[in-house]
N, C-alpha and C positions, 0 to 999 in steps of 0.2 A: 466715511471720513473720518478720522482721528479727532481728537481737541487739538492736536497738536497742526495735525493739516488747517483745523480755522485759522491756528493762530497766526501760521506763518499768508493764511490771506489777510487776513487784518493787517497783520506787518507790512505785507507789501501793499497793503492800496492805501496806507497809514503816509508809509515814505513814497509813496509815488503822489499820490496827493500835496505833499509834503514839497518835495520836487520843482509839480507845475503851480503850484502860487511863488513858491523862491522867484519861478524860471518870469513869471507872467508876472511879478514886484519890479523887475528888473526892463520890462517890455523885449523879451527876448518872441524872433518869430516862431512858427508851427515847429518848425523841424529843433528848433532850439528845447522849448520845452518840451516836448519828447523825449530829446539826450538827457538832459537835465533832471526828467523826471521816472524815466530811466535807471542812468548812474546810482540817481538815491536811492533808488527800490533793489537794484542786486547790487551794488558797488563794494556792501564790506559779506555778503557773503560770495561774491567771487574772489574774491583776499580771500575769505576762510580756507572755498576749495581746494586755491591751491598752493596753499601751506599746508594744508594735510595729505597734500598729492590724490585728491576727491578730482578725477578729470575721465569724461566733459565735465566743469561747472554742473551746478544743481540745475543751474535756468537752462541750460542745454537741452538735458535731456529729457526737465520737467519742461517744457513749449507753453502750458496754460498758465504761466506768470509773465508770458511778453504778451498774452491775449489780459490777461488780467491786466496788465500796468498801461497798454495800449485804450483799453476801455475805461479805466480810473481814467484817464491824462484829458481824453475826450470829452469825459464827464465834468469834469474840471474846470475842461475852457468853458462848454456850455454853460453852469452856472458858474462859473466865476464870480459873480455879482453877490450872491446869495451865499455863497461861503463864505466872501470876505464879512458879511455881516456878524460872523462867528467871532468872537471876542480873541483875541491872537491866535485866529486860526494854526496861522502856522507853526507856534508854538505847539497849539497841540494833539496836532498833526503827528510831527515829528519827533514830540514825548511818547507818543501810542507806540509808534515804529522801533523810538530808541526800545521801550521795555522789553515790546516783543521779540522783536530780533536779537536783541542782549541772551535772550532766552534757550533762544533756536540753537543763536551760536555755543554756549555752554554745554546743551544735549548732545550738538554733533562732536564735541571733543568728549563726551562722557561715551557715548557710541565708536569712539572710536578707540577709546580704552588709552587717553593720553591720561598724562598728571593730573591731577585739581587746578594748578595753579596757568598750566598750558589752557583747560576747559575757558575758567574763567579771561583769559589774557583773549580768547578765541571768540565769546562772547562781546567782548567788549570791540574789539574788530570788525564783527559781525554791526553790530548795532552803530558803531559809529561814524567808521570808516565811508561808508556811504554817503554821510552829510559834508566830509572832509572834502571828497570829489567833489560835491555838490557844488561846497563853497570858494574850492577853487576855480571851479570853471564860472563862476558868477562872480571871480574877482574880489573874490572875500577873504578875509582871515579865517580859519576854520572856527566853530566854536569850541572846537575842545582843543585849542590854544589861547582860547584866551580868560579871564580872570572865573566866567562864570561856568559852576559847576553841571558839566555834562558825562564826559569819559567816567570823571567820581562816582556815578550815581549808575553806570554803569556795572562799573565793578560792583558797587556795592550792592548791585543783584546777582551777579555772577557769585560771588560772594555764600549771598545768602540763599541761592538753589544749591552749591555744594554743600550748606551745610545740612541745608531739608534732605537733600539724596542722601547722605550719607543717615543719615536718622531712618531708612527704606520710609518717609513719608509719599503719601500718595502722588503718582505722578499728576494728575491734572489738578492739583492742591498744588503744587510744587511751580507747575507753571503760572496757575493762574497768581499766589500770593507773588512770587519776584517782580512778574510783571507789575501788579499794585505799587508792587514797593520802591518800584524802579518812579512809576512815575508821580507818586508820592512826594517822593523826594525831590524832582522837579518841581513838582510845583510847588512845594517849600521855600526850596533855597531860591526861587525865582520871586516867590510874592513874600519872603525876609532879607531881597535882596544881599542872598549869604554868598560869599567866592572865597577862591581861594585866593593866598598873595602875591601879585605879579615883582619880580624883581628888575631892574634894569643896570647897568651900565655907564654913569657919568660921562657927558663928551668929552674927550681927551682931545687936547694940540697934540698933532704930529709935527713935529719936526724938524 
């Protein structure tokens, strides 16, 4: 097993836990918990694979992830109270998943010989879109559409990945440092409450 495969497992695990916790927080039934866990873990990768024409998508070709998500979801349900003792547990697992899945998306773009800007975009999609689907199904405004810096951290990590890749840095070092870079950005912006500006249009009376 390569370091990249290990990261894929860790990312899938983190996002599956994130999805399961999010579903349990909203008191969904057993079926709902499994669905939210699955779409959170595979949603971004599915969209990425469809966009680059890689079909059947990755989780259909490698069903190991399906068994992994099922097992992680069951464990999350069994140990739900212990997991919730972790401060900001949902945020923690979601942030880890974001960092790992971003580099998986970027690396997939590089292997497909796509332009750097497209690789960064694929990284952001892989890292963010599972969470978007999760939030929509849970009747929430997705994180990336709010003021909180989320997709921006993923994009910054993707750019960092491409810069290190252009200097032919060791691949494992790129994976580790980029993931850590994204996680640190997320932790710092939340701790210091840094956010992007939001805009609105004043209500007008329609005559």
